[in-house]
Each structure stands twice: as structure tokens, then as C-alpha cells.
Steps between C-alpha positions, in 0.01 A plus 500: 500500500843636585803341668721714723845413622846606575822354634802679647826373636749717688861399556675551831699824516687619806274458798195434281392137475385353174134434454224410257154638450214349298147601413251292310134565444203507272213744441189461289194696424204557282367824349141515371304760306142454623358783292673755271543735796527256795795273562632297792759251595666287763852380566688283745858396560746329722878525551775347710821679590814366665819655640786271601829637635798263507628331812142486627520867596143573398209346319162664423210334330201709383174393356251741340152472362287783361183569305270772398254631256375808331200648327513804276262702289510781246257788474598731215854625563486383861634172630407355847667200661475312830770248588619299794814298565550274797783272599681305767870447567666244727865528610721239672845623602800328660813689584823374655668737743813499714408443866781529750282345773435184297755225579670321331386616154464871560216502245128566549213507258222762483174368347220720388165427344272780397211557266331804346177578323416797286202652323534780247175655369491757222237728349577733210324737265700632202436687183658468153704796401586515132835659444390613152185659644705677763754634246216628274331665795821672614567608138155652447457648842846650540718517195238590237316741728824670600604535143161626370444731793829675432410591144121544455537551124591133459165365613129560438161390635591438859278574796677515834340417831656552845837364597637445148250218408362498148157456347441456129871445443593485131870442454704554184299804401811699412472813290618424154517122535202439275300321775221749509342601826 
């Protein structure tokens, strides 16, 4: 379980009013390994945010709830995952405005209430890529081949097939190195 939160206060400066923002919430989840290669989980959370500007200039209250889940599997170097996130947000806003047609105060209020719902599905397939394996591959396929191909007397027992690929590759068979052939 995780708690989330923030608080911010802004002082008045010039034509900017002072104000205060707050956010509080909680999120929790569970992650399970059903088999060595199959895992899944679920999570849910809720949060409340508030913006208050001094002199009753503006006030916004926002409530959020969300939840989701995922299932993932591994097959060799490949990883597959399906996930979904859904949530709802409710907003209540009150704003004070100058209204020259409103007598005697000259002030009017604009009220707004609006909600939103979202769904975010995800499907992914990925593959592990070992950096060490990649470096060794580049080294053997490019640097060693380039070096040996430039001076054929430095290598022995190599059979080339099309496109620079190798079969029966025996490295470190340098003439005079004592490694034999």
C-alpha cells in the first residue's frame, strides 16, 4: 500500500492571488506468481485534490478512483503481458467573476460540475536483450572478422559461407601462438 500526497501554497504577487493546492490519496495492490512463468496482479486507488484561491476567487474539488489488473507470462526470452486500467474523476468548480450587470455587488459565480471516465488497455510482447550477448556478437561478427580477414596469415581453419558468416569458427588459432590448429 502506498500513500500519495502533496501540498502547495502560493503567495500573492502583483495581480496574482494567493492560493493553496492539496492532493491526498492511497493506492494498493497485490502481485502473485501463479506458476514460475505466469504472474498476475490487481491494484486500486483513490485520491482527492483541492484548489482554493484567496478571496473566494476560485475553488475546485476533484475526486478520483481507479483500479486495474494485469497478467503476464514468460516463454523463453519472450515476455507477454495484458493489462487494463480504468478510473473515474469527478470535478466541482466554483469561480467568482466580476459582473457589471449584477447590482449591487457586481459579482457573479460560475458553477461547474463534470465527471469523466477512462479505460486504458495494454498488450505487449517483449524480448530480453542481453547487453553482454550483443557486445560479444558485435565483437565476433565485426571486429574479429574484420581483423582476421585483413591478414589471412593470422588465422587458420576457417570455412566461409556467403555474406561473411562463419561455419566451424575456431578463434585464437594464431600462427606461432602455441594453440595448435
